[in-house]
PQR file with spaces between the fields and no chain letter, atoms N, CA, C, O and H, PARSE charges and radii, in Angstrom:
ATOM       1  N    MET     1     -78.656  -38.075   -9.074 -0.4000 1.5000
ATOM       2  CA   MET     1     -77.322  -38.351   -8.566 -0.0000 2.0000
ATOM       3  C    MET     1     -76.711  -37.118   -7.906  0.5500 1.7000
ATOM       4  O    MET     1     -76.011  -37.223   -6.898 -0.5500 1.4000
ATOM       5  N    LEU     2     -76.980  -35.966   -8.478 -0.4000 1.5000
ATOM       6  CA   LEU     2     -76.399  -34.734   -7.932 -0.0000 2.0000
ATOM       7  C    LEU     2     -76.887  -34.488   -6.506  0.5500 1.7000
ATOM       8  O    LEU     2     -76.103  -34.120   -5.631 -0.5500 1.4000
ATOM       9  H    LEU     2     -77.549  -35.881   -9.296  0.4000 1.0000
ATOM      10  N    VAL     3     -78.170  -34.692   -6.279 -0.4000 1.5000
ATOM      11  CA   VAL     3     -78.726  -34.454   -4.945 -0.0000 2.0000
ATOM      12  C    VAL     3     -78.151  -35.455   -3.941  0.5500 1.7000
ATOM      13  O    VAL     3     -77.760  -35.071   -2.838 -0.5500 1.4000
ATOM      14  H    VAL     3     -78.807  -34.991   -6.990  0.4000 1.0000
ATOM      15  N    SER     4     -78.098  -36.725   -4.313 -0.4000 1.5000
ATOM      16  CA   SER     4     -77.576  -37.724   -3.381 -0.0000 2.0000
ATOM      17  C    SER     4     -76.097  -37.481   -3.080  0.5500 1.7000
ATOM      18  O    SER     4     -75.649  -37.691   -1.953 -0.5500 1.4000
ATOM      19  H    SER     4     -78.415  -37.037   -5.208  0.4000 1.0000
ATOM      20  N    SER     5     -75.342  -37.040   -4.084 -0.4000 1.5000
ATOM      21  CA   SER     5     -73.923  -36.767   -3.846 -0.0000 2.0000
ATOM      22  C    SER     5     -73.748  -35.554   -2.932  0.5500 1.7000
ATOM      23  O    SER     5     -72.826  -35.509   -2.118 -0.5500 1.4000
ATOM      24  H    SER     5     -75.706  -36.869   -4.999  0.4000 1.0000
ATOM      25  N    TYR     6     -74.639  -34.573   -3.072 -0.4000 1.5000
ATOM      26  CA   TYR     6     -74.581  -33.414   -2.177 -0.0000 2.0000
ATOM      27  C    TYR     6     -74.899  -33.839   -0.753  0.5500 1.7000
ATOM      28  O    TYR     6     -74.266  -33.372    0.194 -0.5500 1.4000
ATOM      29  H    TYR     6     -75.388  -34.609   -3.734  0.4000 1.0000
ATOM      30  N    ASP     7     -75.880  -34.726   -0.598 -0.4000 1.5000
ATOM      31  CA   ASP     7     -76.223  -35.235    0.731 -0.0000 2.0000
ATOM      32  C    ASP     7     -75.030  -35.965    1.355  0.5500 1.7000
ATOM      33  O    ASP     7     -74.767  -35.826    2.550 -0.5500 1.4000
ATOM      34  H    ASP     7     -76.394  -35.105   -1.367  0.4000 1.0000
ATOM      35  N    LEU     8     -74.319  -36.737    0.547 -0.4000 1.5000
ATOM      36  CA   LEU     8     -73.128  -37.428    1.030 -0.0000 2.0000
ATOM      37  C    LEU     8     -72.066  -36.427    1.471  0.5500 1.7000
ATOM      38  O    LEU     8     -71.413  -36.613    2.498 -0.5500 1.4000
ATOM      39  H    LEU     8     -74.533  -36.850   -0.424  0.4000 1.0000
ATOM      40  N    LEU     9     -71.902  -35.381    0.696 -0.4000 1.5000
ATOM      41  CA   LEU     9     -70.944  -34.334    1.038 -0.0000 2.0000
ATOM      42  C    LEU     9     -71.292  -33.715    2.385  0.5500 1.7000
ATOM      43  O    LEU     9     -70.426  -33.543    3.243 -0.5500 1.4000
ATOM      44  H    LEU     9     -72.432  -35.230   -0.138  0.4000 1.0000
ATOM      45  N    GLU    10     -72.549  -33.387    2.562 -0.4000 1.5000
ATOM      46  CA   GLU    10     -72.995  -32.775    3.821 -0.0000 2.0000
ATOM      47  C    GLU    10     -72.853  -33.733    4.996  0.5500 1.7000
ATOM      48  O    GLU    10     -72.651  -33.299    6.130 -0.5500 1.4000
ATOM      49  H    GLU    10     -73.253  -33.526    1.865  0.4000 1.0000
ATOM      50  N    ALA    11     -72.957  -35.032    4.734 -0.4000 1.5000
ATOM      51  CA   ALA    11     -72.828  -36.040    5.789 -0.0000 2.0000
ATOM      52  C    ALA    11     -71.362  -36.360    6.096  0.5500 1.7000
ATOM      53  O    ALA    11     -71.066  -37.157    6.986 -0.5500 1.4000
ATOM      54  H    ALA    11     -73.121  -35.385    3.812  0.4000 1.0000
ATOM      55  N    GLY    12     -70.453  -35.734    5.354 -0.4000 1.5000
ATOM      56  CA   GLY    12     -69.034  -35.952    5.592 -0.0000 2.0000
ATOM      57  C    GLY    12     -68.481  -37.192    4.914  0.5500 1.7000
ATOM      58  O    GLY    12     -67.359  -37.608    5.204 -0.5500 1.4000
ATOM      59  H    GLY    12     -70.692  -35.087    4.630  0.4000 1.0000
ATOM      60  N    LYS    13     -69.247  -37.783    4.024 -0.4000 1.5000
ATOM      61  CA   LYS    13     -68.799  -38.969    3.289 -0.0000 2.0000
ATOM      62  C    LYS    13     -68.128  -38.498    1.999  0.5500 1.7000
ATOM      63  O    LYS    13     -68.658  -38.657    0.900 -0.5500 1.4000
ATOM      64  H    LYS    13     -70.158  -37.446    3.789  0.4000 1.0000
ATOM      65  N    LEU    14     -66.959  -37.922    2.173 -0.4000 1.5000
ATOM      66  CA   LEU    14     -66.290  -37.224    1.079 -0.0000 2.0000
ATOM      67  C    LEU    14     -65.882  -38.134   -0.063  0.5500 1.7000
ATOM      68  O    LEU    14     -66.039  -37.767   -1.228 -0.5500 1.4000
ATOM      69  H    LEU    14     -66.528  -37.793    3.066  0.4000 1.0000
ATOM      70  N    ASP    15     -65.364  -39.306    0.243 -0.4000 1.5000
ATOM      71  CA   ASP    15     -64.931  -40.214   -0.820 -0.0000 2.0000
ATOM      72  C    ASP    15     -66.096  -40.631   -1.710  0.5500 1.7000
ATOM      73  O    ASP    15     -65.970  -40.673   -2.934 -0.5500 1.4000
ATOM      74  H    ASP    15     -65.236  -39.604    1.189  0.4000 1.0000
ATOM      75  N    GLN    16     -67.228  -40.938   -1.089 -0.4000 1.5000
ATOM      76  CA   GLN    16     -68.401  -41.345   -1.867 -0.0000 2.0000
ATOM      77  C    GLN    16     -68.925  -40.179   -2.700  0.5500 1.7000
ATOM      78  O    GLN    16     -69.249  -40.345   -3.876 -0.5500 1.4000
ATOM      79  H    GLN    16     -67.331  -40.903   -0.094  0.4000 1.0000
ATOM      80  N    ALA    17     -69.006  -39.005   -2.090 -0.4000 1.5000
ATOM      81  CA   ALA    17     -69.478  -37.826   -2.807 -0.0000 2.0000
ATOM      82  C    ALA    17     -68.551  -37.487   -3.974  0.5500 1.7000
ATOM      83  O    ALA    17     -69.005  -37.201   -5.082 -0.5500 1.4000
ATOM      84  H    ALA    17     -68.743  -38.870   -1.135  0.4000 1.0000
ATOM      85  N    LYS    18     -67.260  -37.523   -3.710 -0.4000 1.5000
ATOM      86  CA   LYS    18     -66.266  -37.206   -4.734 -0.0000 2.0000
ATOM      87  C    LYS    18     -66.380  -38.154   -5.914  0.5500 1.7000
ATOM      88  O    LYS    18     -66.292  -37.729   -7.066 -0.5500 1.4000
ATOM      89  H    LYS    18     -66.890  -37.755   -2.810  0.4000 1.0000
ATOM      90  N    SER    19     -66.574  -39.427   -5.636 -0.4000 1.5000
ATOM      91  CA   SER    19     -66.707  -40.420   -6.698 -0.0000 2.0000
ATOM      92  C    SER    19     -67.893  -40.110   -7.607  0.5500 1.7000
ATOM      93  O    SER    19     -67.780  -40.189   -8.830 -0.5500 1.4000
ATOM      94  H    SER    19     -66.645  -39.773   -4.701  0.4000 1.0000
ATOM      95  N    ILE    20     -69.012  -39.762   -7.016 -0.4000 1.5000
ATOM      96  CA   ILE    20     -70.199  -39.431   -7.814 -0.0000 2.0000
ATOM      97  C    ILE    20     -69.976  -38.140   -8.591  0.5500 1.7000
ATOM      98  O    ILE    20     -70.304  -38.065   -9.775 -0.5500 1.4000
ATOM      99  H    ILE    20     -69.104  -39.698   -6.023  0.4000 1.0000
ATOM     100  N    PHE    21     -69.421  -37.125   -7.937 -0.4000 1.5000
ATOM     101  CA   PHE    21     -69.164  -35.859   -8.638 -0.0000 2.0000
ATOM     102  C    PHE    21     -68.228  -36.070   -9.829  0.5500 1.7000
ATOM     103  O    PHE    21     -68.423  -35.465  -10.883 -0.5500 1.4000
ATOM     104  H    PHE    21     -69.155  -37.186   -6.975  0.4000 1.0000
ATOM     105  N    GLU    22     -67.229  -36.914   -9.670 -0.4000 1.5000
ATOM     106  CA   GLU    22     -66.301  -37.173  -10.771 -0.0000 2.0000
ATOM     107  C    GLU    22     -67.001  -37.884  -11.926  0.5500 1.7000
ATOM     108  O    GLU    22     -66.714  -37.597  -13.088 -0.5500 1.4000
ATOM     109  H    GLU    22     -67.071  -37.405   -8.813  0.4000 1.0000
ATOM     110  N    LYS    23     -67.913  -38.805  -11.627 -0.4000 1.5000
ATOM     111  CA   LYS    23     -68.697  -39.467  -12.678 -0.0000 2.0000
ATOM     112  C    LYS    23     -69.574  -38.455  -13.407  0.5500 1.7000
ATOM     113  O    LYS    23     -69.666  -38.465  -14.635 -0.5500 1.4000
ATOM     114  H    LYS    23     -68.147  -39.039  -10.683  0.4000 1.0000
ATOM     115  N    LEU    24     -70.216  -37.582  -12.636 -0.4000 1.5000
ATOM     116  CA   LEU    24     -71.061  -36.557  -13.237 -0.0000 2.0000
ATOM     117  C    LEU    24     -70.247  -35.610  -14.097  0.5500 1.7000
ATOM     118  O    LEU    24     -70.705  -35.170  -15.152 -0.5500 1.4000
ATOM     119  H    LEU    24     -70.141  -37.574  -11.639  0.4000 1.0000
ATOM     120  N    LEU    25     -69.045  -35.295  -13.653 -0.4000 1.5000
ATOM     121  CA   LEU    25     -68.184  -34.384  -14.407 -0.0000 2.0000
ATOM     122  C    LEU    25     -67.763  -34.996  -15.739  0.5500 1.7000
ATOM     123  O    LEU    25     -67.607  -34.279  -16.727 -0.5500 1.4000
ATOM     124  H    LEU    25     -68.672  -35.652  -12.796  0.4000 1.0000
ATOM     125  N    LYS    26     -67.579  -36.307  -15.775 -0.4000 1.5000
ATOM     126  CA   LYS    26     -67.252  -36.972  -17.040 -0.0000 2.0000
ATOM     127  C    LYS    26     -68.410  -36.867  -18.021  0.5500 1.7000
ATOM     128  O    LYS    26     -68.199  -36.758  -19.229 -0.5500 1.4000
ATOM     129  H    LYS    26     -67.705  -36.890  -14.972  0.4000 1.0000
ATOM     130  N    GLN    27     -69.631  -36.900  -17.503 -0.4000 1.5000
ATOM     131  CA   GLN    27     -70.815  -36.787  -18.352 -0.0000 2.0000
ATOM     132  C    GLN    27     -71.036  -35.349  -18.818  0.5500 1.7000
ATOM     133  O    GLN    27     -71.489  -35.113  -19.938 -0.5500 1.4000
ATOM     134  H    GLN    27     -69.802  -36.989  -16.522  0.4000 1.0000
ATOM     135  N    ASP    28     -70.716  -34.402  -17.959 -0.4000 1.5000
ATOM     136  CA   ASP    28     -70.948  -32.987  -18.250 -0.0000 2.0000
ATOM     137  C    ASP    28     -69.793  -32.171  -17.663  0.5500 1.7000
ATOM     138  O    ASP    28     -69.911  -31.628  -16.564 -0.5500 1.4000
ATOM     139  H    ASP    28     -70.348  -34.594  -17.049  0.4000 1.0000
ATOM     140  N    PRO    29     -68.676  -32.086  -18.395 -0.5600 1.5000
ATOM     141  CA   PRO    29     -67.468  -31.462  -17.844  0.2800 2.0000
ATOM     142  C    PRO    29     -67.578  -29.963  -17.561  0.5500 1.7000
ATOM     143  O    PRO    29     -66.696  -29.397  -16.915 -0.5500 1.4000
ATOM     144  N    ASN    30     -68.621  -29.326  -18.021 -0.4000 1.5000
ATOM     145  CA   ASN    30     -68.770  -27.885  -17.800 -0.0000 2.0000
ATOM     146  C    ASN    30     -69.877  -27.544  -16.815  0.5500 1.7000
ATOM     147  O    ASN    30     -70.280  -26.385  -16.715 -0.5500 1.4000
ATOM     148  H    ASN    30     -69.337  -29.786  -18.545  0.4000 1.0000
ATOM     149  N    ASN    31     -70.368  -28.530  -16.091 -0.4000 1.5000
ATOM     150  CA   ASN    31     -71.469  -28.293  -15.162 -0.0000 2.0000
ATOM     151  C    ASN    31     -70.963  -27.512  -13.947  0.5500 1.7000
ATOM     152  O    ASN    31     -70.170  -28.033  -13.162 -0.5500 1.4000
ATOM     153  H    ASN    31     -70.041  -29.472  -16.172  0.4000 1.0000
ATOM     154  N    PRO    32     -71.423  -26.251  -13.786 -0.5600 1.5000
ATOM     155  CA   PRO    32     -70.893  -25.431  -12.699  0.2800 2.0000
ATOM     156  C    PRO    32     -71.255  -25.965  -11.312  0.5500 1.7000
ATOM     157  O    PRO    32     -70.484  -25.780  -10.371 -0.5500 1.4000
ATOM     158  N    LEU    33     -72.399  -26.617  -11.164 -0.4000 1.5000
ATOM     159  CA   LEU    33     -72.767  -27.167   -9.859 -0.0000 2.0000
ATOM     160  C    LEU    33     -71.835  -28.301   -9.450  0.5500 1.7000
ATOM     161  O    LEU    33     -71.414  -28.382   -8.296 -0.5500 1.4000
ATOM     162  H    LEU    33     -73.025  -26.767  -11.929  0.4000 1.0000
ATOM     163  N    VAL    34     -71.519  -29.164  -10.391 -0.4000 1.5000
ATOM     164  CA   VAL    34     -70.609  -30.275  -10.108 -0.0000 2.0000
ATOM     165  C    VAL    34     -69.216  -29.739   -9.811  0.5500 1.7000
ATOM     166  O    VAL    34     -68.566  -30.184   -8.865 -0.5500 1.4000
ATOM     167  H    VAL    34     -71.860  -29.097  -11.329  0.4000 1.0000
ATOM     168  N    LEU    35     -68.759  -28.795  -10.607 -0.4000 1.5000
ATOM     169  CA   LEU    35     -67.446  -28.200  -10.374 -0.0000 2.0000
ATOM     170  C    LEU    35     -67.382  -27.539   -8.994  0.5500 1.7000
ATOM     171  O    LEU    35     -66.395  -27.688   -8.274 -0.5500 1.4000
ATOM     172  H    LEU    35     -69.287  -28.434  -11.375  0.4000 1.0000
ATOM     173  N    ASN    36     -68.425  -26.818   -8.638 -0.4000 1.5000
ATOM     174  CA   ASN    36     -68.488  -26.155   -7.336 -0.0000 2.0000
ATOM     175  C    ASN    36     -68.480  -27.174   -6.198  0.5500 1.7000
ATOM     176  O    ASN    36     -67.795  -26.986   -5.192 -0.5500 1.4000
ATOM     177  H    ASN    36     -69.226  -26.697   -9.223  0.4000 1.0000
ATOM     178  N    ASN    37     -69.239  -28.243   -6.361 -0.4000 1.5000
ATOM     179  CA   ASN    37     -69.298  -29.247   -5.305 -0.0000 2.0000
ATOM     180  C    ASN    37     -67.987  -30.017   -5.179  0.5500 1.7000
ATOM     181  O    ASN    37     -67.594  -30.390   -4.073 -0.5500 1.4000
ATOM     182  H    ASN    37     -69.795  -28.396   -7.178  0.4000 1.0000
ATOM     183  N    LEU    38     -67.313  -30.257   -6.287 -0.4000 1.5000
ATOM     184  CA   LEU    38     -65.983  -30.869   -6.210 -0.0000 2.0000
ATOM     185  C    LEU    38     -65.015  -29.930   -5.488  0.5500 1.7000
ATOM     186  O    LEU    38     -64.147  -30.381   -4.741 -0.5500 1.4000
ATOM     187  H    LEU    38     -67.632  -29.954   -7.185  0.4000 1.0000
ATOM     188  N    ALA    39     -65.167  -28.645   -5.711 -0.4000 1.5000
ATOM     189  CA   ALA    39     -64.345  -27.672   -4.987 -0.0000 2.0000
ATOM     190  C    ALA    39     -64.612  -27.765   -3.489  0.5500 1.7000
ATOM     191  O    ALA    39     -63.685  -27.666   -2.684 -0.5500 1.4000
ATOM     192  H    ALA    39     -65.873  -28.279   -6.317  0.4000 1.0000
ATOM     193  N    ALA    40     -65.866  -27.954   -3.115 -0.4000 1.5000
ATOM     194  CA   ALA    40     -66.214  -28.087   -1.704 -0.0000 2.0000
ATOM     195  C    ALA    40     -65.568  -29.328   -1.092  0.5500 1.7000
ATOM     196  O    ALA    40     -65.070  -29.283    0.033 -0.5500 1.4000
ATOM     197  H    ALA    40     -66.618  -28.035   -3.769  0.4000 1.0000
ATOM     198  N    VAL    41     -65.576  -30.433   -1.833 -0.4000 1.5000
ATOM     199  CA   VAL    41     -64.919  -31.653   -1.360 -0.0000 2.0000
ATOM     200  C    VAL    41     -63.430  -31.387   -1.145  0.5500 1.7000
ATOM     201  O    VAL    41     -62.869  -31.748   -0.111 -0.5500 1.4000
ATOM     202  H    VAL    41     -65.980  -30.470   -2.747  0.4000 1.0000
ATOM     203  N    MET    42     -62.800  -30.753   -2.130 -0.4000 1.5000
ATOM     204  CA   MET    42     -61.370  -30.475   -2.026 -0.0000 2.0000
ATOM     205  C    MET    42     -61.073  -29.562   -0.834  0.5500 1.7000
ATOM     206  O    MET    42     -60.082  -29.758   -0.130 -0.5500 1.4000
ATOM     207  H    MET    42     -63.256  -30.459   -2.970  0.4000 1.0000
ATOM     208  N    ALA    43     -61.917  -28.584   -0.615 -0.4000 1.5000
ATOM     209  CA   ALA    43     -61.709  -27.676    0.517 -0.0000 2.0000
ATOM     210  C    ALA    43     -61.829  -28.431    1.840  0.5500 1.7000
ATOM     211  O    ALA    43     -61.038  -28.211    2.757 -0.5500 1.4000
ATOM     212  H    ALA    43     -62.721  -28.424   -1.186  0.4000 1.0000
ATOM     213  N    LYS    44     -62.812  -29.316    1.937 -0.4000 1.5000
ATOM     214  CA   LYS    44     -62.967  -30.105    3.166 -0.0000 2.0000
ATOM     215  C    LYS    44     -61.783  -31.042    3.381  0.5500 1.7000
ATOM     216  O    LYS    44     -61.447  -31.381    4.516 -0.5500 1.4000
ATOM     217  H    LYS    44     -63.454  -29.496    1.193  0.4000 1.0000
ATOM     218  N    GLU    45     -61.152  -31.458    2.278 -0.4000 1.5000
ATOM     219  CA   GLU    45     -59.951  -32.300    2.374 -0.0000 2.0000
ATOM     220  C    GLU    45     -58.687  -31.456    2.519  0.5500 1.7000
ATOM     221  O    GLU    45     -57.578  -31.990    2.523 -0.5500 1.4000
ATOM     222  H    GLU    45     -61.425  -31.183    1.356  0.4000 1.0000
ATOM     223  N    GLN    46     -58.852  -30.150    2.635 -0.4000 1.5000
ATOM     224  CA   GLN    46     -57.771  -29.176    2.767 -0.0000 2.0000
ATOM     225  C    GLN    46     -56.836  -29.191    1.558  0.5500 1.7000
ATOM     226  O    GLN    46     -55.634  -28.957    1.687 -0.5500 1.4000
ATOM     227  H    GLN    46     -59.753  -29.716    2.631  0.4000 1.0000
ATOM     228  N    LYS    47     -57.397  -29.467    0.395 -0.4000 1.5000
ATOM     229  CA   LYS    47     -56.658  -29.406   -0.871 -0.0000 2.0000
ATOM     230  C    LYS    47     -57.101  -28.119   -1.573  0.5500 1.7000
ATOM     231  O    LYS    47     -57.842  -28.146   -2.555 -0.5500 1.4000
ATOM     232  H    LYS    47     -58.374  -29.657    0.290  0.4000 1.0000
ATOM     233  N    TYR    48     -56.628  -27.009   -1.041 -0.4000 1.5000
ATOM     234  CA   TYR    48     -57.131  -25.712   -1.453 -0.0000 2.0000
ATOM     235  C    TYR    48     -56.764  -25.335   -2.880  0.5500 1.7000
ATOM     236  O    TYR    48     -57.541  -24.658   -3.554 -0.5500 1.4000
ATOM     237  H    TYR    48     -56.026  -26.988   -0.243  0.4000 1.0000
ATOM     238  N    GLY    49     -55.615  -25.753   -3.346 -0.4000 1.5000
ATOM     239  CA   GLY    49     -55.227  -25.465   -4.727 -0.0000 2.0000
ATOM     240  C    GLY    49     -56.171  -26.141   -5.703  0.5500 1.7000
ATOM     241  O    GLY    49     -56.594  -25.529   -6.683 -0.5500 1.4000
ATOM     242  H    GLY    49     -54.985  -26.303   -2.799  0.4000 1.0000
ATOM     243  N    GLU    50     -56.505  -27.400   -5.444 -0.4000 1.5000
ATOM     244  CA   GLU    50     -57.435  -28.115   -6.309 -0.0000 2.0000
ATOM     245  C    GLU    50     -58.826  -27.502   -6.223  0.5500 1.7000
ATOM     246  O    GLU    50     -59.524  -27.389   -7.231 -0.5500 1.4000
ATOM     247  H    GLU    50     -56.161  -27.897   -4.648  0.4000 1.0000
ATOM     248  N    ALA    51     -59.228  -27.108   -5.018 -0.4000 1.5000
ATOM     249  CA   ALA    51     -60.529  -26.463   -4.842 -0.0000 2.0000
ATOM     250  C    ALA    51     -60.600  -25.186   -5.681  0.5500 1.7000
ATOM     251  O    ALA    51     -61.599  -24.930   -6.353 -0.5500 1.4000
ATOM     252  H    ALA    51     -58.661  -27.200   -4.199  0.4000 1.0000
ATOM     253  N    LEU    52     -59.547  -24.404   -5.636 -0.4000 1.5000
ATOM     254  CA   LEU    52     -59.507  -23.167   -6.412 -0.0000 2.0000
ATOM     255  C    LEU    52     -59.586  -23.445   -7.911  0.5500 1.7000
ATOM     256  O    LEU    52     -60.251  -22.712   -8.643 -0.5500 1.4000
ATOM     257  H    LEU    52     -58.735  -24.613   -5.090  0.4000 1.0000
ATOM     258  N    ASN    53     -58.917  -24.491   -8.369 -0.4000 1.5000
ATOM     259  CA   ASN    53     -58.976  -24.845   -9.796 -0.0000 2.0000
ATOM     260  C    ASN    53     -60.403  -25.153  -10.225  0.5500 1.7000
ATOM     261  O    ASN    53     -60.851  -24.693  -11.275 -0.5500 1.4000
ATOM     262  H    ASN    53     -58.377  -25.087   -7.774  0.4000 1.0000
ATOM     263  N    TYR    54     -61.118  -25.931   -9.414 -0.4000 1.5000
ATOM     264  CA   TYR    54     -62.510  -26.246   -9.756 -0.0000 2.0000
ATOM     265  C    TYR    54     -63.380  -24.997   -9.745  0.5500 1.7000
ATOM     266  O    TYR    54     -64.240  -24.831  -10.610 -0.5500 1.4000
ATOM     267  H    TYR    54     -60.754  -26.305   -8.561  0.4000 1.0000
ATOM     268  N    LEU    55     -63.163  -24.127   -8.781 -0.4000 1.5000
ATOM     269  CA   LEU    55     -63.952  -22.890   -8.719 -0.0000 2.0000
ATOM     270  C    LEU    55     -63.664  -21.984   -9.915  0.5500 1.7000
ATOM     271  O    LEU    55     -64.571  -21.352  -10.457 -0.5500 1.4000
ATOM     272  H    LEU    55     -62.465  -24.262   -8.079  0.4000 1.0000
ATOM     273  N    GLU    56     -62.405  -21.927  -10.320 -0.4000 1.5000
ATOM     274  CA   GLU    56     -62.054  -21.104  -11.480 -0.0000 2.0000
ATOM     275  C    GLU    56     -62.690  -21.644  -12.758  0.5500 1.7000
ATOM     276  O    GLU    56     -63.013  -20.872  -13.661 -0.5500 1.4000
ATOM     277  H    GLU    56     -61.668  -22.441   -9.880  0.4000 1.0000
ATOM     278  N    LYS    57     -62.872  -22.949  -12.842 -0.4000 1.5000
ATOM     279  CA   LYS    57     -63.556  -23.543  -13.994 -0.0000 2.0000
ATOM     280  C    LYS    57     -65.057  -23.294  -13.922  0.5500 1.7000
ATOM     281  O    LYS    57     -65.704  -23.114  -14.953 -0.5500 1.4000
ATOM     282  H    LYS    57     -62.610  -23.576  -12.109  0.4000 1.0000
ATOM     283  N    ALA    58     -65.615  -23.284  -12.718 -0.4000 1.5000
ATOM     284  CA   ALA    58     -67.050  -23.129  -12.537 -0.0000 2.0000
ATOM     285  C    ALA    58     -67.522  -21.708  -12.795  0.5500 1.7000
ATOM     286  O    ALA    58     -68.576  -21.500  -13.395 -0.5500 1.4000
ATOM     287  H    ALA    58     -65.089  -23.431  -11.880  0.4000 1.0000
ATOM     288  N    LEU    59     -66.753  -20.740  -12.348 -0.4000 1.5000
ATOM     289  CA   LEU    59     -67.184  -19.349  -12.381 -0.0000 2.0000
ATOM     290  C    LEU    59     -67.593  -18.857  -13.772  0.5500 1.7000
ATOM     291  O    LEU    59     -68.675  -18.284  -13.896 -0.5500 1.4000
ATOM     292  H    LEU    59     -65.897  -20.910  -11.860  0.4000 1.0000
ATOM     293  N    PRO    60     -66.803  -19.045  -14.807 -0.5600 1.5000
ATOM     294  CA   PRO    60     -67.225  -18.526  -16.118  0.2800 2.0000
ATOM     295  C    PRO    60     -68.443  -19.246  -16.685  0.5500 1.7000
ATOM     296  O    PRO    60     -69.090  -18.734  -17.598 -0.5500 1.4000
ATOM     297  N    ARG    61     -68.761  -20.414  -16.164 -0.4000 1.5000
ATOM     298  CA   ARG    61     -69.878  -21.183  -16.680 -0.0000 2.0000
ATOM     299  C    ARG    61     -71.181  -20.867  -15.934  0.5500 1.7000
ATOM     300  O    ARG    61     -72.264  -21.243  -16.380 -0.5500 1.4000
ATOM     301  H    ARG    61     -68.236  -20.830  -15.422  0.4000 1.0000
ATOM     302  N    LYS    62     -71.069  -20.188  -14.822 -0.4000 1.5000
ATOM     303  CA   LYS    62     -72.220  -19.820  -14.016 -0.0000 2.0000
ATOM     304  C    LYS    62     -73.091  -18.820  -14.753  0.5500 1.7000
ATOM     305  O    LYS    62     -72.599  -17.813  -15.262 -0.5500 1.4000
ATOM     306  H    LYS    62     -70.188  -19.882  -14.459  0.4000 1.0000
ATOM     307  N    ALA    63     -74.358  -19.093  -14.808 -0.4000 1.5000
ATOM     308  CA   ALA    63     -75.368  -18.166  -15.366 -0.0000 2.0000
ATOM     309  C    ALA    63     -75.041  -17.753  -16.795  0.5500 1.7000
ATOM     310  O    ALA    63     -75.208  -16.588  -17.158 -0.5500 1.4000
ATOM     311  H    ALA    63     -74.758  -19.912  -14.394  0.4000 1.0000
ATOM     312  N    GLY    64     -74.574  -18.706  -17.613 -0.4000 1.5000
ATOM     313  CA   GLY    64     -74.378  -18.423  -19.027 -0.0000 2.0000
ATOM     314  C    GLY    64     -73.187  -17.542  -19.326  0.5500 1.7000
ATOM     315  O    GLY    64     -73.133  -16.940  -20.398 -0.5500 1.4000
ATOM     316  H    GLY    64     -74.438  -19.652  -17.318  0.4000 1.0000
ATOM     317  N    ARG    65     -72.239  -17.445  -18.429 -0.4000 1.5000
ATOM     318  CA   ARG    65     -71.077  -16.587  -18.662 -0.0000 2.0000
ATOM     319  C    ARG    65     -69.940  -17.349  -19.338  0.5500 1.7000
ATOM     320  O    ARG    65     -68.808  -16.868  -19.388 -0.5500 1.4000
ATOM     321  H    ARG    65     -72.283  -17.935  -17.558  0.4000 1.0000
ATOM     322  N    GLU    66     -70.241  -18.525  -19.852 -0.4000 1.5000
ATOM     323  CA   GLU    66     -69.189  -19.350  -20.460 -0.0000 2.0000
ATOM     324  C    GLU    66     -68.502  -18.611  -21.583  0.5500 1.7000
ATOM     325  O    GLU    66     -69.140  -17.935  -22.391 -0.5500 1.4000
ATOM     326  H    GLU    66     -71.161  -18.915  -19.811  0.4000 1.0000
ATOM     327  N    LYS    67     -67.191  -18.750  -21.620 -0.4000 1.5000
ATOM     328  CA   LYS    67     -66.380  -18.063  -22.641 -0.0000 2.0000
ATOM     329  C    LYS    67     -66.301  -18.881  -23.889  0.5500 1.7000
ATOM     330  O    LYS    67     -65.664  -18.469  -24.858 -0.5500 1.4000
ATOM     331  H    LYS    67     -66.673  -19.299  -20.964  0.4000 1.0000
């Protein structure tokens, strides 16, 4: 699902990609890849505050840096 949602994101199908990322986030709320990709969706939608929130959640979880 993660790969297909990324492909949707790259194809500009933001609503579809966002829907999948949100489902994945419910299954794994600390997944840094999902958080990062949701940030990318928000940035493409020019919702920069929301994008920053997702990135701030993703960063400490990257490479085992979870607090």
